Backbone as JSON Lines, residues from 0, in Angstrom:
{"i":0,"aa":"X","n":[72.39,-52.48,-13.03],"ca":[71.41,-52.17,-13.51],"c":[70.8,-52.95,-12.04]}
{"i":1,"aa":"X","n":[68.99,-52.02,-11.91],"ca":[67.99,-52.34,-11.16],"c":[67.53,-53.89,-10.74]}
{"i":2,"aa":"X","n":[67.11,-54.12,-9.61],"ca":[66.02,-55.33,-9.73],"c":[65.37,-55.6,-11.06]}
{"i":3,"aa":"X","n":[64.64,-54.55,-11.34],"ca":[63.49,-54.92,-11.82],"c":[63.69,-54.2,-12.89]}
{"i":4,"aa":"X","n":[64.45,-54.06,-14.14],"ca":[64.55,-52.84,-14.98],"c":[63.92,-53.0,-15.99]}
{"i":5,"aa":"X","n":[62.28,-52.71,-15.83],"ca":[61.5,-53.24,-16.89],"c":[59.67,-52.33,-16.57]}
{"i":6,"aa":"X","n":[59.62,-51.78,-17.6],"ca":[58.43,-50.68,-17.36],"c":[57.86,-51.2,-18.77]}
{"i":7,"aa":"X","n":[56.93,-51.78,-18.89],"ca":[56.1,-52.34,-20.23],"c":[55.35,-51.37,-20.07]}
{"i":8,"aa":"X","n":[55.35,-50.07,-21.23],"ca":[55.36,-49.29,-21.39],"c":[53.17,-49.52,-22.07]}
{"i":9,"aa":"X","n":[52.94,-48.38,-21.18],"ca":[51.25,-48.05,-20.98],"c":[50.92,-47.43,-22.43]}
{"i":10,"aa":"X","n":[49.43,-47.33,-23.04],"ca":[48.72,-46.32,-24.16],"c":[49.2,-45.09,-23.37]}
{"i":11,"aa":"X","n":[49.16,-44.15,-23.7],"ca":[48.74,-42.65,-23.31],"c":[47.51,-42.43,-24.81]}
{"i":12,"aa":"X","n":[46.33,-42.07,-24.41],"ca":[45.29,-41.76,-24.89],"c":[45.26,-40.32,-25.4]}
{"i":13,"aa":"X","n":[46.65,-39.82,-25.48],"ca":[47.25,-38.58,-25.62],"c":[47.6,-38.72,-26.96]}
{"i":14,"aa":"X","n":[48.02,-39.67,-27.43],"ca":[49.2,-39.99,-28.8],"c":[48.88,-40.9,-29.62]}
{"i":15,"aa":"X","n":[48.62,-40.52,-31.02],"ca":[47.92,-41.29,-32.64],"c":[48.71,-41.82,-32.46]}
{"i":16,"aa":"X","n":[48.63,-42.36,-33.83],"ca":[48.75,-43.76,-35.18],"c":[50.04,-42.2,-35.7]}
{"i":17,"aa":"X","n":[49.5,-41.52,-35.97],"ca":[49.84,-40.42,-36.49],"c":[51.25,-39.87,-36.41]}
{"i":18,"aa":"X","n":[51.61,-39.72,-35.09],"ca":[52.76,-39.42,-34.39],"c":[53.61,-40.32,-33.48]}
{"i":19,"aa":"X","n":[53.08,-41.51,-33.29],"ca":[53.49,-42.9,-32.98],"c":[53.58,-43.92,-33.26]}
{"i":20,"aa":"X","n":[53.27,-44.27,-35.09],"ca":[53.28,-45.39,-35.82],"c":[52.34,-46.89,-35.37]}
{"i":21,"aa":"X","n":[52.24,-47.35,-36.52],"ca":[51.55,-48.97,-36.43],"c":[52.27,-49.33,-34.62]}
{"i":22,"aa":"X","n":[53.34,-49.23,-34.33],"ca":[53.39,-49.35,-33.14],"c":[52.74,-49.64,-31.77]}
{"i":23,"aa":"X","n":[51.49,-48.64,-31.79],"ca":[51.07,-47.67,-31.19],"c":[49.74,-48.21,-30.95]}
{"i":24,"aa":"X","n":[49.74,-48.82,-32.42],"ca":[48.27,-49.17,-32.88],"c":[48.3,-50.22,-32.5]}
{"i":25,"aa":"X","n":[48.68,-51.26,-32.63],"ca":[49.21,-52.74,-32.16],"c":[49.07,-52.54,-30.97]}
{"i":26,"aa":"X","n":[49.64,-51.9,-30.16],"ca":[50.05,-52.14,-28.62],"c":[48.03,-51.37,-27.62]}
{"i":27,"aa":"X","n":[47.43,-50.45,-28.7],"ca":[46.24,-49.95,-28.87],"c":[45.48,-51.24,-28.71]}
{"i":28,"aa":"X","n":[45.37,-52.03,-29.61],"ca":[44.4,-52.98,-30.13],"c":[44.94,-53.75,-29.11]}
{"i":29,"aa":"X","n":[46.16,-53.94,-28.12],"ca":[46.14,-55.55,-27.22],"c":[47.21,-56.67,-27.97]}
{"i":30,"aa":"X","n":[47.35,-55.98,-29.52],"ca":[48.37,-56.87,-30.29],"c":[50.21,-57.0,-29.9]}
{"i":31,"aa":"X","n":[49.84,-56.09,-28.73],"ca":[51.49,-56.14,-28.64],"c":[52.05,-55.76,-27.14]}
{"i":32,"aa":"X","n":[52.96,-55.52,-26.71],"ca":[53.05,-55.03,-25.89],"c":[54.95,-54.43,-25.91]}
{"i":33,"aa":"X","n":[55.08,-53.11,-25.33],"ca":[56.35,-52.92,-25.59],"c":[57.38,-53.04,-24.24]}
{"i":34,"aa":"X","n":[58.66,-53.16,-23.93],"ca":[59.27,-53.3,-23.23],"c":[60.5,-52.01,-22.99]}
{"i":35,"aa":"X","n":[60.84,-51.28,-22.14],"ca":[61.53,-50.53,-22.05],"c":[62.84,-50.59,-21.25]}
{"i":36,"aa":"X","n":[63.56,-50.94,-21.37],"ca":[64.69,-51.83,-19.51],"c":[65.4,-49.86,-19.58]}
{"i":37,"aa":"X","n":[65.08,-49.61,-18.49],"ca":[65.94,-48.54,-17.84],"c":[67.28,-49.05,-17.14]}
{"i":38,"aa":"X","n":[68.02,-47.91,-16.74],"ca":[69.3,-47.99,-15.77],"c":[69.22,-46.43,-15.7]}
{"i":39,"aa":"X","n":[69.4,-46.51,-14.49],"ca":[69.84,-44.88,-13.91],"c":[69.35,-43.81,-14.19]}
{"i":40,"aa":"X","n":[67.38,-44.24,-14.37],"ca":[66.95,-43.36,-14.83],"c":[66.77,-42.75,-16.52]}
{"i":41,"aa":"X","n":[67.71,-43.98,-17.08],"ca":[67.09,-43.63,-18.73],"c":[67.11,-44.72,-19.57]}
{"i":42,"aa":"X","n":[65.63,-44.86,-20.33],"ca":[65.26,-45.84,-21.39],"c":[67.05,-46.23,-21.75]}
{"i":43,"aa":"X","n":[67.72,-47.69,-21.84],"ca":[68.52,-47.85,-23.25],"c":[67.93,-49.26,-23.57]}
{"i":44,"aa":"X","n":[67.13,-48.92,-24.31],"ca":[66.76,-50.21,-25.73],"c":[65.16,-50.28,-25.78]}
{"i":45,"aa":"X","n":[64.84,-51.54,-25.65],"ca":[63.17,-51.58,-26.14],"c":[63.16,-52.39,-26.74]}
{"i":46,"aa":"X","n":[62.05,-53.42,-26.94],"ca":[61.76,-54.69,-27.37],"c":[61.03,-54.86,-27.61]}
{"i":47,"aa":"X","n":[59.12,-54.34,-28.52],"ca":[58.29,-55.14,-29.1],"c":[57.84,-56.63,-29.1]}
{"i":48,"aa":"X","n":[56.7,-57.33,-28.08],"ca":[56.18,-58.91,-28.19],"c":[54.86,-58.27,-28.39]}
{"i":49,"aa":"X","n":[55.34,-58.68,-29.52],"ca":[53.81,-59.21,-31.18],"c":[53.32,-59.87,-30.84]}
{"i":50,"aa":"X","n":[51.44,-60.46,-29.93],"ca":[51.26,-61.62,-29.73],"c":[50.94,-62.15,-30.7]}
{"i":51,"aa":"X","n":[50.44,-61.31,-31.76],"ca":[50.18,-62.09,-33.36],"c":[50.87,-62.67,-34.22]}
{"i":52,"aa":"X","n":[52.45,-62.52,-33.87],"ca":[53.66,-63.39,-34.37],"c":[54.23,-62.36,-34.97]}
{"i":53,"aa":"X","n":[54.58,-62.88,-36.38],"ca":[56.08,-61.79,-37.29],"c":[54.58,-61.34,-38.6]}
{"i":54,"aa":"X","n":[54.91,-60.78,-39.39],"ca":[54.13,-60.13,-40.54],"c":[54.84,-61.07,-42.14]}
{"i":55,"aa":"X","n":[55.31,-61.81,-41.36],"ca":[56.77,-61.67,-43.17],"c":[55.68,-63.69,-43.21]}
{"i":56,"aa":"X","n":[55.8,-63.53,-44.84],"ca":[54.17,-65.11,-45.06],"c":[54.92,-66.21,-44.76]}
{"i":57,"aa":"X","n":[56.5,-65.86,-45.06],"ca":[57.05,-67.2,-44.9],"c":[57.12,-67.56,-43.11]}
{"i":58,"aa":"X","n":[57.32,-67.02,-42.14],"ca":[57.07,-67.2,-41.07],"c":[55.54,-67.35,-40.88]}
{"i":59,"aa":"X","n":[55.41,-69.59,-40.09],"ca":[54.79,-69.91,-39.48],"c":[53.64,-69.21,-39.16]}
{"i":60,"aa":"X","n":[51.81,-69.5,-39.38],"ca":[50.88,-68.17,-38.35],"c":[50.99,-68.72,-36.65]}
{"i":61,"aa":"X","n":[50.73,-67.86,-36.43],"ca":[50.84,-68.05,-34.85],"c":[51.76,-68.04,-33.63]}
{"i":62,"aa":"X","n":[53.09,-67.84,-33.45],"ca":[53.96,-67.48,-33.36],"c":[54.11,-66.66,-32.63]}
{"i":63,"aa":"X","n":[54.18,-66.0,-31.42],"ca":[54.06,-64.7,-30.68],"c":[55.3,-64.22,-31.1]}
{"i":64,"aa":"X","n":[55.89,-63.5,-31.13],"ca":[57.24,-62.39,-31.91],"c":[57.98,-61.32,-30.98]}
{"i":65,"aa":"X","n":[59.46,-61.84,-30.76],"ca":[59.72,-60.26,-29.99],"c":[60.39,-59.59,-31.15]}
{"i":66,"aa":"X","n":[59.81,-58.47,-31.23],"ca":[60.13,-57.85,-32.83],"c":[61.44,-56.34,-31.99]}
{"i":67,"aa":"X","n":[62.19,-56.5,-32.53],"ca":[62.72,-54.54,-32.88],"c":[63.69,-54.19,-31.14]}
{"i":68,"aa":"X","n":[63.91,-56.2,-30.97],"ca":[64.85,-55.61,-29.87],"c":[66.21,-55.17,-30.6]}
{"i":69,"aa":"X","n":[66.54,-53.94,-29.67],"ca":[67.44,-52.72,-29.55],"c":[67.87,-52.63,-28.17]}
{"i":70,"aa":"X","n":[69.55,-52.41,-28.06],"ca":[70.47,-51.89,-26.88],"c":[71.24,-51.07,-27.28]}
{"i":71,"aa":"X","n":[71.01,-49.84,-26.52],"ca":[71.55,-48.47,-26.93],"c":[71.89,-48.13,-25.33]}
{"i":72,"aa":"X","n":[73.01,-47.09,-25.58],"ca":[74.34,-47.14,-25.81],"c":[75.16,-48.7,-26.28]}
{"i":73,"aa":"X","n":[75.83,-48.52,-27.26],"ca":[76.34,-49.52,-28.07],"c":[77.23,-50.01,-26.75]}
{"i":74,"aa":"X","n":[77.41,-49.35,-26.05],"ca":[78.59,-49.83,-24.68],"c":[77.79,-50.76,-23.36]}
{"i":75,"aa":"X","n":[76.71,-50.35,-23.92],"ca":[75.55,-51.68,-22.65],"c":[75.62,-53.14,-23.44]}
{"i":76,"aa":"X","n":[75.9,-53.55,-24.85],"ca":[75.57,-54.41,-25.43],"c":[76.58,-55.59,-24.74]}
{"i":77,"aa":"X","n":[75.83,-56.36,-24.83],"ca":[76.6,-57.6,-24.11],"c":[77.07,-57.76,-22.94]}
{"i":78,"aa":"X","n":[75.88,-57.4,-21.85],"ca":[76.1,-56.82,-20.17],"c":[74.89,-57.43,-19.93]}
{"i":79,"aa":"X","n":[73.9,-58.39,-20.83],"ca":[72.28,-58.82,-19.97],"c":[71.66,-58.26,-20.48]}
{"i":80,"aa":"X","n":[71.41,-57.33,-21.28],"ca":[70.27,-56.12,-21.05],"c":[69.41,-57.23,-22.33]}
{"i":81,"aa":"X","n":[69.88,-57.41,-23.05],"ca":[69.33,-57.64,-24.33],"c":[68.75,-59.48,-23.69]}
{"i":82,"aa":"X","n":[69.46,-59.8,-22.82],"ca":[69.09,-60.99,-21.97],"c":[68.12,-60.5,-21.57]}
{"i":83,"aa":"X","n":[68.16,-60.12,-20.9],"ca":[67.28,-59.57,-19.97],"c":[65.6,-59.44,-20.53]}
{"i":84,"aa":"X","n":[65.47,-58.68,-21.33],"ca":[64.91,-58.55,-22.58],"c":[63.48,-59.65,-23.05]}
{"i":85,"aa":"X","n":[64.7,-60.19,-23.51],"ca":[63.72,-61.54,-23.4],"c":[63.35,-62.69,-22.91]}
{"i":86,"aa":"X","n":[64.44,-62.89,-21.84],"ca":[63.67,-63.35,-20.66],"c":[61.73,-63.13,-20.4]}
{"i":87,"aa":"X","n":[62.01,-61.13,-19.95],"ca":[61.03,-60.71,-19.96],"c":[60.04,-60.91,-20.66]}
{"i":88,"aa":"X","n":[59.87,-60.89,-21.48],"ca":[58.76,-61.3,-23.0],"c":[58.78,-63.02,-22.98]}
{"i":89,"aa":"X","n":[59.05,-63.53,-22.24],"ca":[58.97,-65.44,-22.22],"c":[57.96,-65.66,-20.94]}
{"i":90,"aa":"X","n":[58.6,-64.27,-19.56],"ca":[57.35,-64.53,-18.93],"c":[56.78,-63.71,-18.74]}
{"i":91,"aa":"X","n":[55.96,-62.44,-19.67],"ca":[54.83,-61.95,-20.13],"c":[53.96,-63.42,-20.78]}
{"i":92,"aa":"X","n":[54.35,-64.14,-21.89],"ca":[54.38,-65.54,-22.79],"c":[53.63,-65.78,-21.53]}
{"i":93,"aa":"X","n":[54.61,-66.67,-20.94],"ca":[53.78,-68.06,-20.27],"c":[52.47,-67.53,-19.65]}
{"i":94,"aa":"X","n":[52.8,-66.25,-18.4],"ca":[51.77,-66.35,-18.33],"c":[49.98,-65.42,-19.07]}
{"i":95,"aa":"X","n":[50.53,-65.38,-20.13],"ca":[49.18,-65.64,-21.34],"c":[48.7,-66.71,-21.71]}
{"i":96,"aa":"X","n":[49.48,-68.51,-20.95],"ca":[49.52,-69.09,-21.1],"c":[49.79,-69.4,-22.75]}
{"i":97,"aa":"X","n":[51.48,-68.82,-22.89],"ca":[51.73,-69.11,-24.78],"c":[52.64,-69.92,-24.29]}
{"i":98,"aa":"X","n":[53.5,-71.13,-25.33],"ca":[54.16,-72.19,-24.89],"c":[55.91,-71.62,-25.94]}
{"i":99,"aa":"X","n":[54.8,-71.03,-26.82],"ca":[56.98,-70.94,-27.49],"c":[56.7,-69.16,-27.93]}
{"i":100,"aa":"X","n":[57.72,-69.28,-28.33],"ca":[58.1,-67.72,-29.02],"c":[58.76,-67.79,-29.51]}
{"i":101,"aa":"X","n":[58.97,-67.1,-30.38],"ca":[60.11,-66.51,-31.6],"c":[60.16,-65.19,-31.4]}
{"i":102,"aa":"X","n":[61.08,-65.15,-32.65],"ca":[62.04,-64.16,-32.75],"c":[62.73,-64.09,-34.31]}
{"i":103,"aa":"X","n":[63.2,-62.47,-34.59],"ca":[64.43,-62.86,-36.28],"c":[64.81,-62.65,-36.44]}
{"i":104,"aa":"X","n":[66.31,-63.32,-36.62],"ca":[67.47,-62.21,-36.89],"c":[67.96,-62.47,-37.69]}
{"i":105,"aa":"X","n":[68.26,-60.93,-38.61],"ca":[69.65,-60.28,-39.33],"c":[70.79,-61.16,-39.43]}
{"i":106,"aa":"X","n":[70.6,-62.15,-41.17],"ca":[72.07,-62.76,-41.1],"c":[73.5,-61.8,-40.92]}
{"i":107,"aa":"X","n":[73.12,-60.79,-41.15],"ca":[74.61,-59.71,-40.86],"c":[74.46,-58.93,-39.37]}
{"i":108,"aa":"X","n":[73.96,-60.35,-38.13],"ca":[74.01,-59.89,-36.75],"c":[74.54,-61.24,-36.37]}
{"i":109,"aa":"X","n":[75.95,-61.98,-36.06],"ca":[76.17,-62.83,-35.35],"c":[75.93,-63.13,-34.27]}
{"i":110,"aa":"X","n":[76.07,-61.64,-33.58],"ca":[75.99,-61.19,-32.18],"c":[74.7,-62.32,-31.41]}
{"i":111,"aa":"X","n":[74.17,-61.32,-32.02],"ca":[72.17,-61.76,-31.75],"c":[72.48,-63.55,-31.65]}
{"i":112,"aa":"X","n":[72.94,-63.19,-33.3],"ca":[72.38,-64.57,-33.33],"c":[72.52,-65.98,-32.42]}
{"i":113,"aa":"X","n":[74.11,-65.51,-32.35],"ca":[75.07,-65.95,-30.56],"c":[74.13,-65.84,-29.79]}
{"i":114,"aa":"X","n":[73.43,-65.16,-28.89],"ca":[72.71,-64.7,-28.01],"c":[71.35,-66.06,-27.77]}
{"i":115,"aa":"X","n":[70.94,-65.83,-28.69],"ca":[69.62,-66.29,-29.0],"c":[69.63,-67.55,-28.61]}
{"i":116,"aa":"X","n":[70.74,-68.83,-29.52],"ca":[71.1,-69.56,-29.25],"c":[71.55,-70.23,-27.73]}
{"i":117,"aa":"X","n":[72.42,-69.42,-27.54],"ca":[71.99,-69.46,-26.07],"c":[71.49,-69.56,-25.01]}
{"i":118,"aa":"X","n":[70.16,-68.73,-25.49],"ca":[68.87,-68.32,-24.93],"c":[68.23,-70.02,-24.94]}
{"i":119,"aa":"X","n":[68.21,-70.62,-25.86],"ca":[67.6,-71.75,-26.61],"c":[66.71,-71.85,-27.75]}
{"i":120,"aa":"X","n":[67.21,-70.33,-28.07],"ca":[66.11,-70.45,-29.72],"c":[66.69,-71.14,-31.13]}
{"i":121,"aa":"X","n":[66.17,-71.38,-31.81],"ca":[66.88,-72.69,-33.05],"c":[66.23,-71.83,-34.08]}
{"i":122,"aa":"X","n":[66.71,-71.98,-35.11],"ca":[65.91,-71.59,-36.51],"c":[64.96,-72.36,-37.31]}
{"i":123,"aa":"X","n":[64.41,-71.97,-37.37],"ca":[62.97,-73.23,-38.59],"c":[62.84,-72.3,-39.65]}
{"i":124,"aa":"X","n":[63.05,-71.21,-40.36],"ca":[62.41,-71.42,-41.66],"c":[63.28,-68.78,-42.53]}
{"i":125,"aa":"X","n":[63.84,-69.15,-43.36],"ca":[63.96,-67.84,-44.32],"c":[63.22,-67.28,-44.25]}
{"i":126,"aa":"X","n":[63.93,-65.46,-44.34],"ca":[62.39,-64.77,-44.54],"c":[63.4,-63.79,-44.27]}
{"i":127,"aa":"X","n":[62.95,-62.48,-45.31],"ca":[63.22,-61.43,-45.39],"c":[62.39,-60.5,-44.8]}
{"i":128,"aa":"X","n":[62.83,-59.67,-44.25],"ca":[62.26,-58.56,-43.3],"c":[61.97,-58.08,-43.48]}
{"i":129,"aa":"X","n":[60.74,-56.55,-44.22],"ca":[60.87,-56.18,-45.01],"c":[60.1,-54.76,-43.69]}
{"i":130,"aa":"X","n":[60.75,-53.47,-43.87],"ca":[60.34,-52.17,-43.25],"c":[60.13,-51.1,-43.41]}
{"i":131,"aa":"X","n":[60.38,-49.76,-42.18],"ca":[59.74,-48.36,-43.96],"c":[60.44,-48.06,-41.95]}
{"i":132,"aa":"X","n":[61.05,-47.13,-42.17],"ca":[61.31,-45.51,-40.83],"c":[60.89,-44.4,-41.91]}
{"i":133,"aa":"X","n":[60.56,-43.13,-40.94],"ca":[60.85,-41.89,-41.62],"c":[62.34,-41.38,-40.68]}
{"i":134,"aa":"X","n":[62.78,-40.13,-41.96],"ca":[63.62,-39.8,-41.24],"c":[63.43,-38.65,-40.54]}
{"i":135,"aa":"X","n":[64.07,-37.91,-39.57],"ca":[63.94,-36.94,-38.89],"c":[63.3,-36.12,-40.39]}
{"i":136,"aa":"X","n":[63.77,-35.86,-41.4],"ca":[63.19,-34.99,-42.26],"c":[61.52,-35.11,-42.67]}
{"i":137,"aa":"X","n":[61.36,-36.93,-42.87],"ca":[59.78,-36.89,-42.78],"c":[60.12,-37.59,-44.01]}
{"i":138,"aa":"X","n":[61.44,-38.47,-44.51],"ca":[61.46,-39.37,-45.0],"c":[61.2,-40.37,-45.61]}
{"i":139,"aa":"X","n":[60.51,-41.09,-45.91],"ca":[60.47,-42.85,-45.71],"c":[61.53,-43.68,-46.37]}
{"i":140,"aa":"X","n":[61.66,-44.13,-45.14],"ca":[62.95,-45.04,-45.74],"c":[62.76,-46.58,-45.94]}
{"i":141,"aa":"X","n":[62.51,-47.63,-46.95],"ca":[62.47,-48.6,-47.03],"c":[63.56,-49.6,-47.04]}
{"i":142,"aa":"X","n":[64.13,-50.76,-46.01],"ca":[64.65,-51.71,-46.06],"c":[63.84,-53.52,-46.37]}
{"i":143,"aa":"X","n":[64.85,-54.25,-46.42],"ca":[64.29,-55.57,-46.81],"c":[65.94,-56.81,-46.82]}
{"i":144,"aa":"X","n":[65.09,-56.93,-45.51],"ca":[66.85,-57.7,-44.87],"c":[66.08,-59.32,-44.58]}
{"i":145,"aa":"X","n":[67.3,-60.04,-45.26],"ca":[67.23,-61.01,-45.24],"c":[67.53,-61.76,-43.35]}
{"i":146,"aa":"X","n":[67.17,-61.83,-42.65],"ca":[66.81,-62.94,-41.81],"c":[66.5,-64.62,-41.79]}
{"i":147,"aa":"X","n":[66.73,-64.96,-40.04],"ca":[65.83,-65.88,-40.3],"c":[65.09,-66.61,-38.97]}
{"i":148,"aa":"X","n":[64.42,-67.17,-38.77],"ca":[63.34,-66.59,-37.79],"c":[63.71,-68.08,-36.7]}
{"i":149,"aa":"X","n":[64.01,-67.85,-35.48],"ca":[64.02,-68.81,-34.14],"c":[62.7,-68.46,-34.1]}
{"i":150,"aa":"X","n":[62.74,-69.94,-33.35],"ca":[61.77,-70.29,-31.69],"c":[62.34,-70.59,-31.12]}
{"i":151,"aa":"X","n":[61.3,-70.38,-29.89],"ca":[62.1,-72.08,-28.78],"c":[60.64,-72.4,-27.68]}
{"i":152,"aa":"X","n":[60.67,-73.39,-27.39],"ca":[59.09,-73.96,-26.54],"c":[59.75,-73.07,-25.8]}
{"i":153,"aa":"X","n":[58.83,-72.36,-24.42],"ca":[59.25,-72.46,-23.12],"c":[58.21,-72.91,-22.15]}
{"i":154,"aa":"X","n":[58.98,-73.05,-21.38],"ca":[58.26,-74.11,-20.23],"c":[58.01,-73.21,-18.76]}
{"i":155,"aa":"X","n":[56.91,-74.33,-18.22],"ca":[56.32,-73.05,-17.51],"c":[56.7,-72.96,-16.26]}
{"i":156,"aa":"X","n":[58.08,-73.85,-16.13],"ca":[58.9,-73.11,-15.08],"c":[60.09,-74.66,-14.95]}
{"i":157,"aa":"X","n":[60.86,-74.32,-13.64],"ca":[61.81,-75.22,-13.8],"c":[61.63,-76.74,-13.73]}
{"i":158,"aa":"X","n":[60.67,-76.89,-12.96],"ca":[59.92,-78.19,-12.68],"c":[59.1,-78.87,-14.44]}
{"i":159,"aa":"X","n":[58.77,-78.23,-15.7],"ca":[57.89,-78.5,-16.06],"c":[59.34,-79.3,-17.13]}
{"i":160,"aa":"X","n":[58.03,-80.7,-18.04],"ca":[58.78,-82.03,-18.41],"c":[57.52,-81.75,-19.2]}
{"i":161,"aa":"X","n":[58.33,-82.0,-20.51],"ca":[57.06,-82.13,-21.96],"c":[57.32,-83.98,-22.39]}
{"i":162,"aa":"X","n":[56.51,-83.68,-22.88],"ca":[55.68,-85.27,-22.74],"c":[56.17,-85.1,-23.87]}
{"i":163,"aa":"X","n":[56.74,-86.5,-24.57],"ca":[56.46,-87.5,-25.79],"c":[54.94,-87.2,-26.65]}
């Protein structure tokens, strides 16, 4: 990987929510930031930092969320790409003065859950992640996945001390 594998996606004024979906609208409104890791000139994953937090009603409001973290191709998983995406999201949060970050992990994804635990994320609440996508033929598919929402308190740096 390059020293700085991230490109924080910027909005293209020619795109629209009709072609790029609700993620574009959130970013256009300043509610989220997309992170795209690159390797050898090709994107190898993504994550969306939702500054407004998780939409699930079970999750406490006010906690920004790393959403949709994905690394592809599979051969690049467990090689630090996902961890680097999480660390970049945390860095951006600190720059905004945010001291907590959350993310959801599906019950059927123990590798991701182990990564997030190693990075300091702790379980707070179970919830159902409801989302939908359009396939290549334009057919809408709805999903409801059981998840756990994890939270981490962010320090401002290596010398940051939290006082009781």
